[in-house]
C-alpha angles and dihedrals in degrees: 000000000000115000106247115247118247115255132206115334091358087088090062092056093050090057100040115141109294094212096057138068116249137193122206119186123186141157124247114298097020092117102254093149090049089051092046095056094041087051090052092048092049094048092050095047114110092227093058117101108246093011122168146129113332131206113204104194130186139164104238123071093207088055090052089059092048092050090048088054091053096046111107114248117268097025094138092157092069123079116194118195146127120271091247090056091049093047097047092046093050094046090047089052089053092049091248102115120084113233091240137024094356093148122058108240126214100275095043092045092052092047093051091048091051091052089049092051091049091051095052093040088058090055095042110031121182137063128314136077092340089069091066120105127267090248090062092049091047090055094044094050088049090052091050091052092044091055090050096237114166101169135053088233091062090049095047091051096047126111106225093221115195094007108120096190106087121233114172121208115262132050095001093058091043088059093048091051090049088055090049091053092047090050092051091049091050091048092050088065091061132062092255107104094177146018124217092263101053095042091095094057089052090052090050092050091052094045090053090055096039113106093182122103115268113257098221129060091190136019123199117196119204121191087014095167088079094058122090121236088251090057092050091048091053091051092049088051090049092061118102114250107275093022130110145240117211115195123201120187151146116206092199084070098047101132101152112029101049110203094350101140124190083238089067089059091061098237104178114219093175091234094308117135126252113256109242128195123190104163114104113215096172112054131057116245092257093055093041091052090058091047091049092049089051092049089055096054118109089248092066099045115125146147102335096211093061100037111091113209107232123229119218116244122229099227110126124234142139121289116258112268121231113197128187108208123204094234142342093275091054092047091054090048090054094046093050095046091053094045093050092044091058107027093085093070105013142052106251125192125196103200125179137163094266138022091247093054094046096046091041091059090048097045112144095016125113105244146148120245121231085226111139093193092062102024105102099178139003116258113208097185121108115277145103123298121191132194147108123291095261093054091062096059112138094007133106137204137188094236126022122192117193113191129180098043093150126127092254091065103033120086088030108248092237092052092044091052096046100047141041113267094257094053094043090051092048093053095044095044091057089052089054092049091053092052096045092052094054090077117095099184116352134035127186120187119191136182146158127219113002122359116244112265087229087082100057096168106110111153092007096117090234091121142018110250125210142148132243103197 
């Protein structure tokens, strides 16, 4: 696949000063990924002033494969990987990564947190923050690690930006901190030295003690809204002296690092403005209109200074279709007939809230999984891709089909039970926004029962409604 040429102001971003940090914010479809890889190619080119080895880092493994596919042949000076790969590789090089099971995985992490909650509940019985579910504590402890807090005083003083569930300073935060300490004690008794959220702090500690030259002259961050401030700090500190960090992000699509602005990471722009992009080059006007409406719902409100207001494109195309199916079997029948009818000449993605819902809708079809662990190379030929919303970050497809948009699935029951309604809605609405904006030309939304309240657009004309009894 040929790397798309930059258009309009995108050229300016590619050639920004190579000795300064830069922040580029843009809405979905503005070409951030195109700019990111062009920026990496420019910074690595021998003719560029201040050129050198470049790390292009992103969150999603499937997106790594896509970026590798876009990279021009022979660009040996550019490394493309996820942050977790970078962090594990660096810690391993420093002798700080256990050979096996050095990072607590999802099940182990949840079990250790549940043990910690039980320990602190026994010491402090009664109502209050300790009655909240383990999922909430897992998220809060991850946020604490992502912000880089090491003392209770820092946590007590912090503004919980972007976190809808209130938690006043005082006793409640004291209890959370006690749970965190109990969790760390419990983890220290296992072989897991880290979890995914405190990996960045470990990288920073090693960088501070590392006398060796830094490997990368420049680091380019794609989908940066999903990285915590501590991750961004660690990447900035991994840059060679005199090099640069270029941050690309869209806070409408922040599905991992809730409220974790690049500003919290202390990126110093020296008074220079943030580069902002509002023109959507991916979606048709009809699809973009739905995405814009979703971005303006209360659930997606956020820090105004970092949210870029999108501007609708003018490209023509059919309105999204919203179809109420009579039952799950009929919904799957509709999804599969539409996928098969278009996959011969288009890239089609079946995206749902979870892997099980997505693969259930595609059962029996020949398809490619958006599974970065097993996806060896990106395939640009027409066909069907399948995965959850989060696996499609940064990617695009001609036709996107989104099944299982009923109330029973969205917000996801685990999210709805762990968080207050406003926070659950905020997290899930951003996932929907990501999925909707993956579609270049066609979008089909299907559900059974009652439509999710996260799509509050009945009678708006944003879609064509029909039934598939």
